[in-house]
N, C-alpha and C positions, 0 to 999 in steps of 0.2 A: 468677811462679814460675820457678825455674831448676832445674838438675840436682840440686843439693843439697837444695833445699826440696821438690822432688818426692819424693825418697827419704824425707825426714823426715816429710812429710805422709802418705805411704802407711803408714809404720810407726805413726804416731799414729792413723790411721784404723783400723788392725787391732789397736790397743792392744798393740803389741809393741815391746819395746826390744832384743830379741836378734836382729834381722834386718839390722843395719848391714852386716855383711860380705857378706851375700847380695844386697843391693839392686842393685849394678851388674849382676849376672846377671839379676835380674828385669827391669830396664830393657832390657837387651839382648834378652831373649826377647820382651818386649812390642814393641820396635821391629821385630824380625824379622817379626812378624805385621802390625803397622800399616803398615810401609813396603811390604810385599808387596801389601797390600789397597787402599791409598789412592793412586789416581792424582791428584796435585795439579796441576791445570791452571794454578793461580796461579803456579807456579814455572817455567812454560815459558819457555825461553830459546832463543836461536839462535846458530849458529856458521856462518860462511861459509868456503869454501875452494875449492880446485881439485882435481879428481881427478888421481891419478897412474895413468896407464893409465885403467882404468874404476873404480879403487878410491879410497875416501876413508877416513880414520881416524875411528873413533868416539871421542867424548869419554870420558875415564876416569870421569866421574861420570854416564854415561848411565843413566837409569832406564827411560824409554820414549820412543819416537819419535812425534812428532805428525805431521810431514810432512817430505818432502824436496822442495825446489823447484830449478828451474833458470830462468835468464832466457833467453827466446827473443824476439829483437827487443827490445822494451822492456817485455815482459810477464813477470811471474813466474808460472811454470806448476808446479803440484804434480804430482809423479810418482806413479804407482800402484805399490803394492808387489806384486811377483810373485817367488816363490821362484826360478824360472828361466823366463823367457819362452820360448815355443815359437818365436816369431820377433819381431824388433823392428826398428824403423826406424833407419836410420843417418843419416837427415836430421836428426832431433832426438831427444833421449832421451825415453822414455816411462815407463820402469820402473826401480825400485831394488830391491835385495835385500841379503842378508847373505851373506858368503862368507869363511870362515876368520877370523872375528873382525873383519872390515872391512865397510864399506858398499861397495856396488857399484852404479854407475849404468850400465846396459847401453847400449852404443854411445856412450859419452861420454868419450873419452880427452881429458884436459886441459880438462874442462868445469867452469866455475864453478858452484857449488851453494850452497844454504843449507839447513842441517839445523835443524829446529825440534824441540826435545826437552824432556822433563821430566827434570831431574837427580835422582839419588838424594838423599833427604833426609839431611843430615848427622846421624850418631848423636850422642847426648849423651855427654859425658865430663867429666872434671875440667877439661880445657882448652876444650871446646866446651859451654858451659853452657846454650845455648838453640838452638832451630831453629824453622823455620816452624811445624811441627806443635805444638810446646809453646806458642808464642805464640798461635796461632789455635784450638787445640783442647786446652787444658790439661785439660779434664774427661775427654776420651777418653784422653789420655796417662795421666792419674792412674788411671783405672779399669783400663786395660790392664795397668799395672804392679801395681796392687792385685790383679788377677786372678792374675797370676803368683805373687805372694807368697802369696795364699790357697791356691793349688794346692800350693805348697811346704809350708805348715803344715797342709795337709789340712783346711781349714775348709770343709766341704761347704755350709753355709748361705751363706757369703760367695761361694763359687764359683758357686752357683746364682743368687744375686741379681745379682752383677756380670755373669755370663755373659748374663743376660737384658737388661742395659742396653747392652752393647757394640754389638749390631747397630744399635740406634736411634742411638747416638752416631756410628757409622761413616757411616750414611746422612746424618746431619746435616752432617758434615764434607764428604762428597762433594757434597751439595747446595750448601753454602756455597761450595765451590771452583768449582762450575759457575756459580753465580750471579755470582761475581766476574769470571768470564771473559766474561760476556755484557753487551752494552750495556743500560743502564737504559731507554733510549728509542731509537727509530730513525725513519727516514722513513716506514715503513709502520706504521700503527696500526689496530687494529680498534676501530670505534666502534659503540656501541649505537644503534639506530634510534629 
């Protein structure tokens, strides 16, 4: 499925041929909801840099931050988030925060850091015909767009039916993303006696 077939399939599902001009708007509204609600750990990436003063630039595609780390000695240490520390060590950094659209590592002028974050999912368009969510959860994408279309045509039966399905599909995608970010096995295992 891609951007064009998503739109065609939704129109076909609703048995409507007069929605073509409105479909991009339905997709945009569905994406606004989906992207806001789905933290996709599978997309987590990292960027390394050095603070200027105590500040670092946030990536333009930043969706949410997983963690901020610094290297102390030969160990990578995760910093705690704190809006504004009451006090902090100048020996080594412990906290990060946000200040005027930038990241800030308190007490860390010229400090090397690594930012782990989940980028925003790229919206579908004529030039961007697929994204992670469409590849991995086309059923959720389909029904979210169909819900927007059903609202537009005021089809109460479809609105009720699709609205009931969306939470289950959302949980399924969240669970899938969480499972993909965990190891299948590890050194510690629980065994039955």
